[in-house]
C-alpha positions in Angstrom: 248.2 181.0 79.7 245.3 182.0 82.7 245.2 185.3 83.7 245.5 184.2 87.5 248.5 182.1 86.4 250.3 184.9 84.6 249.5 187.0 87.8 251.2 184.1 89.9 254.2 184.4 87.4 254.4 187.7 88.1 254.2 187.9 92.0 256.6 185.0 92.2 259.0 187.0 89.9 259.0 189.8 92.1 259.9 188.2 95.1 263.1 188.0 96.3 265.3 184.0 96.0 264.8 183.3 99.7 261.3 183.8 99.6 261.1 182.1 96.4 262.4 179.0 98.0 260.2 179.3 100.2 257.4 179.3 98.2 258.4 175.8 96.7 258.8 174.3 99.7 254.8 175.6 100.9 254.0 174.4 97.2 255.7 171.0 97.6 253.7 170.6 100.5 250.2 171.3 99.3 250.8 169.1 96.5 252.1 166.0 98.4 249.4 166.3 100.8 246.7 166.3 98.1 248.3 163.5 96.5 248.1 162.0 100.6 244.7 162.8 100.9 243.5 161.0 97.5 245.6 158.0 98.3 243.4 157.6 101.5 240.5 158.4 99.5 241.1 156.1 97.0 242.0 153.1 99.6 240.3 150.1 100.0 239.7 149.5 103.7 237.7 146.6 103.2 239.8 144.2 104.4 240.2 145.9 107.8 240.0 144.3 111.3 236.8 144.9 113.1 237.5 147.6 115.9 238.3 145.8 119.4 236.1 147.8 121.9 236.9 145.8 124.5 234.6 144.2 127.6 232.0 147.2 128.4 232.0 147.2 123.8 230.7 150.3 122.4 230.3 153.7 124.7 226.7 154.6 125.0 225.9 157.5 122.6 222.8 160.0 122.7 220.2 160.0 119.7 220.7 162.9 117.0 218.5 164.1 114.6 219.7 165.8 111.6 217.3 169.4 110.9 218.0 171.0 107.9 219.5 174.2 108.6 221.1 173.3 111.9 222.6 170.0 111.5 223.2 167.4 114.0 220.7 168.0 117.2 221.0 166.0 120.4 217.3 164.1 121.0 216.1 164.5 124.6 215.4 161.6 126.8 212.4 160.4 125.4 211.1 158.5 128.4 208.1 159.9 130.3 208.9 159.1 134.6 205.2 160.2 136.1 
């Protein structure tokens, strides 16, 4: 058994019974959430219908550029007036 697992076992053994029950519920939630995430990531979503944007179509967005070390940066309006 790894050192971390041994430490966790010792910590759980030191808990009162009502806290062990709570910890069990938390761990079950985390395990279930991880399984749900995995299911979504592995799902084949290729059969979904296209999104219906309505009569206006997709909303107008702004041009962005990825800048290393910063992230996405919104580009300023590129038009020259005058």
